[in-house]
LUMLO-970867 format. One record per residue (C-alpha): residue number from 0; residue in one letter; x, y, z. Coordinates in nm, 3 decimals, padded with zeros to 5 digits, always signed. Example, Ala and Ser with C-alpha at 12.3 -4.5 7.8 and 13.67 -1.06 7.14 Angstrom:
2
[site 0,'A',[+01.230,-00.450,+00.780]]
[site 1,'S',[+01.367,-00.106,+00.714]]
***
This chain:
378
[site 0,'R',[+00.800,+01.317,-03.970]]
[site 1,'K',[+01.011,+01.632,-03.965]]
[site 2,'E',[+01.301,+01.619,-03.729]]
[site 3,'K',[+01.178,+01.924,-03.535]]
[site 4,'D',[+00.850,+01.745,-03.467]]
[site 5,'R',[+00.998,+01.421,-03.334]]
[site 6,'M',[+01.018,+01.344,-02.964]]
[site 7,'K',[+01.381,+01.254,-02.876]]
[site 8,'I',[+01.393,+00.966,-02.621]]
[site 9,'A',[+01.701,+00.847,-02.441]]
[site 10,'Y',[+01.692,+00.480,-02.323]]
[site 11,'I',[+01.936,+00.418,-02.041]]
[site 12,'L',[+01.972,+00.035,-02.027]]
[site 13,'K',[+02.201,-00.197,-01.831]]
[site 14,'Y',[+02.323,-00.340,-02.168]]
[site 15,'Y',[+02.190,-00.358,-02.512]]
[site 16,'P',[+02.111,-00.585,-02.690]]
[site 17,'K',[+02.005,-00.838,-02.453]]
[site 18,'L',[+01.847,-01.166,-02.589]]
[site 19,'S',[+01.594,-01.223,-02.301]]
[site 20,'E',[+01.454,-00.862,-02.302]]
[site 21,'T',[+01.252,-00.884,-02.620]]
[site 22,'F',[+00.999,-00.649,-02.465]]
[site 23,'V',[+01.251,-00.357,-02.432]]
[site 24,'N',[+01.355,-00.397,-02.782]]
[site 25,'E',[+00.981,-00.412,-02.900]]
[site 26,'E',[+00.919,-00.085,-02.727]]
[site 27,'I',[+01.220,+00.090,-02.894]]
[site 28,'Y',[+01.132,-00.067,-03.233]]
[site 29,'Q',[+00.769,+00.069,-03.215]]
[site 30,'I',[+00.887,+00.405,-03.091]]
[site 31,'I',[+01.096,+00.432,-03.406]]
[site 32,'K',[+00.827,+00.306,-03.632]]
[site 33,'A',[+00.595,+00.574,-03.484]]
[site 34,'G',[+00.829,+00.836,-03.620]]
[site 35,'E',[+01.001,+00.931,-03.286]]
[site 36,'E',[+01.379,+00.939,-03.231]]
[site 37,'A',[+01.528,+00.689,-02.982]]
[site 38,'N',[+01.888,+00.664,-02.870]]
[site 39,'I',[+02.031,+00.392,-02.646]]
[site 40,'Y',[+02.288,+00.441,-02.365]]
[site 41,'S',[+02.412,+00.107,-02.263]]
[site 42,'L',[+02.577,+00.129,-01.931]]
[site 43,'I',[+02.779,-00.196,-01.987]]
[site 44,'T',[+02.894,-00.314,-02.320]]
[site 45,'S',[+02.675,-00.604,-02.440]]
[site 46,'N',[+02.871,-00.930,-02.534]]
[site 47,'Q',[+02.582,-01.109,-02.686]]
[site 48,'S',[+02.671,-01.231,-03.043]]
[site 49,'I',[+02.323,-01.355,-03.147]]
[site 50,'K',[+02.065,-01.083,-03.201]]
[site 51,'H',[+01.695,-01.064,-03.276]]
[site 52,'T',[+01.586,-00.957,-03.626]]
[site 53,'K',[+01.444,-00.630,-03.487]]
[site 54,'V',[+01.761,-00.536,-03.302]]
[site 55,'E',[+01.931,-00.494,-03.651]]
[site 56,'Y',[+01.660,-00.251,-03.753]]
[site 57,'V',[+01.682,-00.058,-03.412]]
[site 58,'L',[+02.062,-00.037,-03.461]]
[site 59,'S',[+02.014,+00.099,-03.814]]
[site 60,'K',[+01.799,+00.379,-03.679]]
[site 61,'A',[+01.915,+00.455,-03.328]]
[site 62,'Q',[+02.242,+00.578,-03.193]]
[site 63,'L',[+02.402,+00.329,-02.952]]
[site 64,'K',[+02.672,+00.437,-02.700]]
[site 65,'S',[+02.827,+00.220,-02.418]]
[site 66,'Y',[+02.987,+00.336,-02.097]]
[site 67,'S',[+03.173,+00.032,-01.952]]
[site 68,'N',[+03.419,+00.193,-01.702]]
[site 69,'N',[+03.794,+00.214,-01.698]]
[site 70,'I',[+04.049,+00.373,-01.462]]
[site 71,'K',[+04.005,+00.720,-01.619]]
[site 72,'G',[+03.628,+00.690,-01.589]]
[site 73,'L',[+03.630,+00.592,-01.235]]
[site 74,'I',[+03.870,+00.872,-01.145]]
[site 75,'S',[+03.614,+01.117,-01.306]]
[site 76,'N',[+03.330,+00.947,-01.112]]
[site 77,'I',[+03.527,+01.002,-00.794]]
[site 78,'I',[+03.609,+01.371,-00.871]]
[site 79,'Y',[+03.261,+01.472,-01.000]]
[site 80,'Y',[+03.000,+01.248,-00.821]]
[site 81,'P',[+03.163,+01.092,-00.521]]
[site 82,'H',[+02.833,+01.070,-00.338]]
[site 83,'L',[+02.693,+00.814,-00.587]]
[site 84,'V',[+02.925,+00.550,-00.438]]
[site 85,'F',[+02.685,+00.527,-00.150]]
[site 86,'T',[+02.358,+00.511,-00.345]]
[site 87,'I',[+02.450,+00.327,-00.669]]
[site 88,'P',[+02.783,+00.141,-00.574]]
[site 89,'E',[+02.768,-00.117,-00.848]]
[site 90,'L',[+02.723,+00.131,-01.126]]
[site 91,'F',[+02.968,+00.380,-00.972]]
[site 92,'F',[+03.248,+00.129,-01.025]]
[site 93,'K',[+03.123,-00.033,-01.357]]
[site 94,'V',[+02.991,+00.266,-01.549]]
[site 95,'N',[+03.165,+00.598,-01.672]]
[site 96,'I',[+02.880,+00.811,-01.523]]
[site 97,'Y',[+03.074,+01.132,-01.593]]
[site 98,'K',[+03.084,+01.050,-01.970]]
[site 99,'L',[+02.725,+00.939,-01.977]]
[site 100,'I',[+02.590,+01.264,-01.819]]
[site 101,'N',[+02.793,+01.471,-02.069]]
[site 102,'D',[+02.675,+01.273,-02.366]]
[site 103,'I',[+02.302,+01.305,-02.252]]
[site 104,'K',[+02.370,+01.679,-02.203]]
[site 105,'K',[+02.506,+01.724,-02.550]]
[site 106,'D',[+02.232,+01.506,-02.716]]
[site 107,'K',[+01.942,+01.707,-02.549]]
[site 108,'P',[+01.680,+01.437,-02.526]]
[site 109,'D',[+01.315,+01.535,-02.440]]
[site 110,'H',[+01.266,+01.240,-02.217]]
[site 111,'L',[+01.458,+00.960,-02.033]]
[site 112,'Q',[+01.332,+00.611,-02.009]]
[site 113,'T',[+01.458,+00.291,-01.842]]
[site 114,'H',[+01.328,-00.057,-01.750]]
[site 115,'F',[+01.344,-00.208,-01.406]]
[site 116,'L',[+01.367,-00.034,-01.066]]
[site 117,'W',[+01.733,-00.127,-01.010]]
[site 118,'E',[+02.029,+00.098,-00.954]]
[site 119,'R',[+02.000,+00.230,-01.299]]
[site 120,'A',[+01.659,+00.378,-01.207]]
[site 121,'E',[+01.822,+00.570,-00.923]]
[site 122,'L',[+02.093,+00.687,-01.167]]
[site 123,'I',[+01.831,+00.800,-01.422]]
[site 124,'A',[+01.662,+01.000,-01.140]]
[site 125,'F',[+01.987,+01.178,-01.063]]
[site 126,'I',[+02.055,+01.259,-01.423]]
[site 127,'S',[+01.692,+01.379,-01.463]]
[site 128,'K',[+01.732,+01.618,-01.176]]
[site 129,'K',[+02.071,+01.737,-01.273]]
[site 130,'L',[+01.983,+01.804,-01.650]]
[site 131,'N',[+01.618,+01.910,-01.588]]
[site 132,'I',[+01.490,+01.626,-01.824]]
[site 133,'P',[+01.172,+01.429,-01.724]]
[site 134,'F',[+01.195,+01.053,-01.691]]
[site 135,'T',[+00.977,+00.735,-01.657]]
[site 136,'V',[+01.070,+00.387,-01.527]]
[site 137,'T',[+00.891,+00.079,-01.634]]
[site 138,'C',[+00.885,-00.189,-01.362]]
[site 139,'H',[+00.825,-00.560,-01.430]]
[site 140,'A',[+00.881,-00.835,-01.173]]
[site 141,'K',[+01.182,-00.917,-00.958]]
[site 142,'D',[+01.251,-00.543,-00.932]]
[site 143,'I',[+00.934,-00.496,-00.732]]
[site 144,'Y',[+00.868,-00.855,-00.601]]
[site 145,'I',[+01.200,-00.847,-00.418]]
[site 146,'P',[+01.173,-00.473,-00.351]]
[site 147,'N',[+01.426,-00.207,-00.233]]
[site 148,'K',[+01.144,+00.009,-00.101]]
[site 149,'R',[+01.374,+00.306,-00.028]]
[site 150,'R',[+01.474,+00.317,-00.394]]
[site 151,'I',[+01.126,+00.248,-00.517]]
[site 152,'L',[+00.988,+00.545,-00.321]]
[site 153,'K',[+01.262,+00.774,-00.400]]
[site 154,'V',[+01.244,+00.712,-00.780]]
[site 155,'A',[+00.871,+00.726,-00.777]]
[site 156,'S',[+00.877,+01.070,-00.603]]
[site 157,'L',[+01.094,+01.216,-00.882]]
[site 158,'A',[+00.960,+01.030,-01.189]]
[site 159,'K',[+00.696,+01.177,-01.415]]
[site 160,'K',[+00.527,+00.828,-01.406]]
[site 161,'I',[+00.598,+00.473,-01.294]]
[site 162,'I',[+00.493,+00.242,-01.576]]
[site 163,'T',[+00.408,-00.116,-01.487]]
[site 164,'T',[+00.272,-00.410,-01.679]]
[site 165,'S',[-00.028,-00.539,-01.485]]
[site 166,'R',[-00.304,-00.455,-01.240]]
[site 167,'Y',[-00.144,-00.690,-00.997]]
[site 168,'N',[+00.176,-00.489,-01.005]]
[site 169,'K',[-00.012,-00.161,-00.966]]
[site 170,'K',[-00.177,-00.284,-00.644]]
[site 171,'L',[+00.168,-00.396,-00.508]]
[site 172,'L',[+00.317,-00.058,-00.584]]
[site 173,'I',[+00.033,+00.130,-00.413]]
[site 174,'S',[+00.084,-00.104,-00.106]]
[site 175,'Y',[+00.445,+00.032,-00.093]]
[site 176,'G',[+00.312,+00.391,-00.067]]
[site 177,'I',[+00.315,+00.515,-00.426]]
[site 178,'S',[+00.016,+00.727,-00.533]]
[site 179,'K',[-00.218,+00.537,-00.772]]
[site 180,'N',[-00.218,+00.861,-00.998]]
[site 181,'K',[+00.170,+00.817,-01.034]]
[site 182,'I',[+00.126,+00.460,-01.182]]
[site 183,'E',[+00.045,+00.377,-01.541]]
[site 184,'I',[-00.051,+00.030,-01.649]]
[site 185,'I',[+00.078,-00.055,-01.999]]
[site 186,'Y',[+00.092,-00.417,-02.117]]
[site 187,'Y',[+00.340,-00.333,-02.398]]
[site 188,'G',[+00.227,-00.636,-02.597]]
[site 189,'V',[+00.371,-00.801,-02.907]]
[site 190,'D',[+00.381,-00.720,-03.275]]
[site 191,'N',[+00.067,-00.869,-03.443]]
[site 192,'E',[+00.217,-00.801,-03.782]]
[site 193,'F',[+00.510,-01.028,-03.716]]
[site 194,'L',[+00.321,-01.284,-03.531]]
[site 195,'K',[-00.016,-01.375,-03.686]]
[site 196,'P',[-00.253,-01.663,-03.608]]
[site 197,'V',[-00.169,-01.992,-03.783]]
[site 198,'Y',[-00.430,-02.265,-03.737]]
[site 199,'K',[-00.322,-02.621,-03.806]]
[site 200,'K',[-00.470,-02.955,-03.760]]
[site 201,'R',[-00.334,-03.149,-03.469]]
[site 202,'E',[-00.125,-03.462,-03.574]]
[site 203,'K',[-00.102,-03.780,-03.385]]
[site 204,'I',[+00.191,-03.632,-03.172]]
[site 205,'L',[+00.094,-03.351,-02.954]]
[site 206,'K',[+00.356,-03.064,-03.008]]
[site 207,'I',[+00.420,-02.871,-02.700]]
[site 208,'L',[+00.635,-02.569,-02.684]]
[site 209,'S',[+00.794,-02.367,-02.396]]
[site 210,'V',[+01.003,-02.058,-02.412]]
[site 211,'G',[+01.210,-01.885,-02.140]]
[site 212,'R',[+01.514,-01.853,-01.943]]
[site 213,'L',[+01.594,-02.180,-01.762]]
[site 214,'I',[+01.562,-02.041,-01.417]]
[site 215,'E',[+01.344,-02.142,-01.120]]
[site 216,'K',[+01.061,-01.904,-01.161]]
[site 217,'K',[+00.967,-02.037,-01.507]]
[site 218,'G',[+00.859,-02.360,-01.355]]
[site 219,'F',[+01.017,-02.591,-01.620]]
[site 220,'I',[+01.087,-02.870,-01.365]]
[site 221,'Y',[+00.710,-02.912,-01.335]]
[site 222,'L',[+00.686,-02.959,-01.706]]
[site 223,'L',[+00.961,-03.220,-01.705]]
[site 224,'E',[+00.799,-03.405,-01.410]]
[site 225,'A',[+00.454,-03.390,-01.590]]
[site 226,'A',[+00.639,-03.551,-01.901]]
[site 227,'N',[+00.799,-03.815,-01.681]]
[site 228,'S',[+00.457,-03.905,-01.535]]
[site 229,'L',[+00.290,-03.911,-01.883]]
[site 230,'V',[+00.547,-04.169,-02.006]]
[site 231,'K',[+00.506,-04.381,-01.691]]
[site 232,'E',[+00.130,-04.386,-01.765]]
[site 233,'K',[+00.211,-04.496,-02.134]]
[site 234,'F',[+00.094,-04.167,-02.273]]
[site 235,'I',[+00.368,-04.122,-02.536]]
[site 236,'N',[+00.212,-03.922,-02.820]]
[site 237,'F',[+00.372,-03.589,-02.721]]
[site 238,'H',[+00.698,-03.402,-02.784]]
[site 239,'I',[+00.816,-03.100,-02.578]]
[site 240,'D',[+01.048,-02.838,-02.735]]
[site 241,'I',[+01.209,-02.600,-02.470]]
[site 242,'I',[+01.369,-02.277,-02.615]]
[site 243,'G',[+01.604,-02.091,-02.377]]
[site 244,'D',[+01.923,-02.111,-02.173]]
[site 245,'G',[+02.015,-02.049,-01.813]]
[site 246,'P',[+02.167,-02.171,-01.495]]
[site 247,'L',[+01.934,-02.483,-01.464]]
[site 248,'R',[+02.013,-02.631,-01.807]]
[site 249,'K',[+02.257,-02.892,-01.675]]
[site 250,'N',[+02.009,-02.998,-01.401]]
[site 251,'F',[+01.730,-03.045,-01.675]]
[site 252,'E',[+01.970,-03.244,-01.894]]
[site 253,'R',[+02.049,-03.475,-01.600]]
[site 254,'F',[+01.674,-03.513,-01.528]]
[site 255,'I',[+01.602,-03.595,-01.894]]
[site 256,'I',[+01.885,-03.852,-01.917]]
[site 257,'K',[+01.800,-04.013,-01.581]]
[site 258,'N',[+01.435,-04.064,-01.661]]
[site 259,'K',[+01.501,-04.167,-02.031]]
[site 260,'L',[+01.307,-03.868,-02.173]]
[site 261,'K',[+01.529,-03.775,-02.470]]
[site 262,'K',[+01.286,-03.909,-02.715]]
[site 263,'Y',[+01.014,-03.682,-02.572]]
[site 264,'I',[+01.189,-03.356,-02.468]]
[site 265,'T',[+01.442,-03.133,-02.657]]
[site 266,'L',[+01.640,-02.849,-02.506]]
[site 267,'H',[+01.728,-02.612,-02.795]]
[site 268,'G',[+01.901,-02.340,-02.608]]
[site 269,'S',[+01.871,-01.974,-02.708]]
[site 270,'K',[+01.702,-01.876,-03.042]]
[site 271,'I',[+01.642,-01.555,-03.211]]
[site 272,'D',[+01.277,-01.427,-03.284]]
[site 273,'K',[+01.259,-01.556,-03.639]]
[site 274,'E',[+01.347,-01.913,-03.522]]
[site 275,'V',[+01.104,-01.893,-03.221]]
[site 276,'K',[+00.828,-01.790,-03.470]]
[site 277,'K',[+00.885,-02.119,-03.666]]
[site 278,'F',[+00.840,-02.323,-03.349]]
[site 279,'L',[+00.519,-02.129,-03.249]]
[site 280,'V',[+00.367,-02.183,-03.583]]
[site 281,'N',[+00.423,-02.569,-03.563]]
[site 282,'C',[+00.324,-02.623,-03.197]]
[site 283,'D',[-00.019,-02.733,-03.081]]
[site 284,'V',[-00.012,-02.584,-02.728]]
[site 285,'F',[+00.230,-02.355,-02.541]]
[site 286,'V',[+00.317,-02.429,-02.176]]
[site 287,'L',[+00.496,-02.214,-01.921]]
[site 288,'P',[+00.413,-02.344,-01.563]]
[site 289,'C',[+00.546,-02.022,-01.385]]
[site 290,'V',[+00.613,-02.043,-01.005]]
[site 291,'I',[+00.698,-01.817,-00.708]]
[site 292,'A',[+01.070,-01.883,-00.657]]
[site 293,'K',[+01.224,-01.945,-00.312]]
[site 294,'N',[+01.364,-01.584,-00.313]]
[site 295,'K',[+00.999,-01.458,-00.388]]
[site 296,'D',[+01.081,-01.374,-00.753]]
[site 297,'M',[+00.819,-01.454,-01.020]]
[site 298,'D',[+00.726,-01.353,-01.370]]
[site 299,'G',[+00.489,-01.049,-01.429]]
[site 300,'I',[+00.312,-01.138,-01.752]]
[site 301,'P',[+00.567,-01.341,-01.962]]
[site 302,'F',[+00.612,-01.192,-02.311]]
[site 303,'S',[+00.635,-01.554,-02.448]]
[site 304,'L',[+00.271,-01.622,-02.344]]
[site 305,'M',[+00.151,-01.312,-02.548]]
[site 306,'E',[+00.355,-01.435,-02.847]]
[site 307,'A',[+00.191,-01.782,-02.838]]
[site 308,'I',[-00.156,-01.633,-02.816]]
[site 309,'A',[-00.065,-01.387,-03.113]]
[site 310,'T',[+00.004,-01.695,-03.326]]
[site 311,'G',[-00.331,-01.848,-03.233]]
[site 312,'K',[-00.201,-02.109,-02.993]]
[site 313,'P',[-00.372,-02.214,-02.666]]
[site 314,'V',[-00.157,-02.160,-02.350]]
[site 315,'I',[-00.128,-02.343,-02.023]]
[site 316,'S',[+00.020,-02.141,-01.731]]
[site 317,'T',[-00.038,-02.066,-01.368]]
[site 318,'N',[-00.271,-01.828,-01.178]]
[site 319,'I',[+00.000,-01.617,-01.018]]
[site 320,'S',[+00.090,-01.243,-01.060]]
[site 321,'G',[-00.058,-01.071,-01.367]]
[site 322,'I',[-00.090,-01.392,-01.583]]
[site 323,'P',[-00.468,-01.418,-01.513]]
[site 324,'E',[-00.498,-01.075,-01.679]]
[site 325,'L',[-00.383,-01.228,-02.008]]
[site 326,'I',[-00.513,-01.589,-01.989]]
[site 327,'K',[-00.891,-01.649,-01.976]]
[site 328,'N',[-00.973,-02.006,-01.875]]
[site 329,'G',[-01.128,-02.189,-02.175]]
[site 330,'K',[-01.108,-01.879,-02.397]]
[site 331,'N',[-00.734,-01.866,-02.492]]
[site 332,'G',[-00.590,-02.139,-02.268]]
[site 333,'F',[-00.586,-02.272,-01.913]]
[site 334,'L',[-00.476,-02.167,-01.577]]
[site 335,'I',[-00.362,-02.424,-01.319]]
[site 336,'K',[-00.210,-02.393,-00.983]]
[site 337,'P',[+00.170,-02.332,-00.947]]
[site 338,'N',[+00.404,-02.613,-00.837]]
[site 339,'N',[+00.162,-02.874,-00.959]]
[site 340,'S',[+00.301,-03.126,-01.207]]
[site 341,'E',[-00.002,-03.357,-01.159]]
[site 342,'E',[-00.255,-03.086,-01.266]]
[site 343,'L',[-00.020,-02.999,-01.554]]
[site 344,'K',[+00.012,-03.374,-01.659]]
[site 345,'N',[-00.379,-03.408,-01.674]]
[site 346,'R',[-00.408,-03.081,-01.873]]
[site 347,'I',[-00.169,-03.221,-02.131]]
[site 348,'K',[-00.303,-03.578,-02.126]]
[site 349,'F',[-00.661,-03.460,-02.191]]
[site 350,'F',[-00.572,-03.159,-02.398]]
[site 351,'K',[-00.834,-03.065,-02.669]]
[site 352,'W',[-00.888,-02.730,-02.844]]
[site 353,'K',[-01.117,-02.630,-03.132]]
[site 354,'K',[-01.165,-02.247,-03.076]]
[site 355,'E',[-00.996,-01.978,-03.272]]
[site 356,'I',[-00.783,-01.752,-03.054]]
[site 357,'K',[-00.709,-01.387,-03.109]]
[site 358,'L',[-00.492,-01.166,-02.906]]
[site 359,'S',[-00.679,-00.875,-02.720]]
[site 360,'K',[-00.595,-00.539,-02.858]]
[site 361,'R',[-00.442,-00.427,-02.514]]
[site 362,'F',[-00.163,-00.682,-02.575]]
[site 363,'V',[-00.087,-00.547,-02.928]]
[site 364,'S',[+00.250,-00.335,-02.913]]
[site 365,'K',[+00.164,-00.099,-03.199]]
[site 366,'K',[-00.145,+00.008,-03.004]]
[site 367,'E',[+00.019,+00.022,-02.678]]
[site 368,'I',[+00.299,+00.230,-02.786]]
[site 369,'K',[+00.063,+00.511,-02.840]]
[site 370,'R',[-00.006,+00.501,-02.467]]
[site 371,'V',[+00.360,+00.489,-02.393]]
[site 372,'L',[+00.419,+00.803,-02.598]]
[site 373,'R',[+00.118,+00.983,-02.430]]
[site 374,'T',[+00.282,+00.908,-02.092]]
[site 375,'F',[+00.621,+01.042,-02.204]]
[site 376,'K',[+00.457,+01.361,-02.357]]
[site 377,'E',[+00.186,+01.456,-02.111]]
***
């Protein structure tokens, strides 16, 4: 497309790239593939050394600028935007807001976009008002399940639209006082050209895969407990591969050693998209037993569940938040109650699957990005 016909979108993100936020990268990737221009303003410099394959493509097409603060930047913030210390204190000290606003002003984007209703959503609302550029925010999970209602209502009142990723989330946002007409549900979805159905005959060993950050809300402890019960019941024809890293890794390693489960469970740490794809192709079933954490945080609709279904794999997850909008019992997997290792154990023990699985079109990123662009342009 000719440059003058392209929409110029400024992505203001906490830091980029971020390994766990594959959904953000997928959006930017598909925006560029659709012929639009995307530039990334990373508020803090990313220190992640391993990158997903698509990040390399995005970085070859998009301009990336970082704004980690220094003394000079902090002085500029104090001189030009002192009031922001009260509304966005963390970013006021960590980010050179003065330089960020000047760069956006020079680059003249048509639209501003960010993900998560954190402090940066309030910053983008301020920039939007100052530079007269419309903006949207996509909210996902913790940012609205543990809400700062003052911020949510303020940002929503100024945004062109609040995008969210499930009907469950939309109902929640309406309960906070946001007009239903201000909220757009977009599932975003996954790349069905990168991830295609692969059907293979089950071998003697049931290969179970799980992918996610090793944090409470993913519910991994219930998968480990289910595995422990299976071994005690002499059901040993299974192996669990867990991909991801996080603060609970040492706890899980201790659990595996204590219960002599090293033969049955492997913690692989973080992997890039190409490596995750190989595990998806080779597994028989994907399990993610999400829970509501003690602090009320939970998943929205985990991207990893969409990826598993895209590769034709049945999934087992829980009936919380927006997950039932993706998983249809008996059609593409099974829903169980959260915090229930017994029910999960039985689902694994008696697991059988013969149907072919296809990802619904509303979870295909190439299709959903058209809806994202309509939201930006309308």
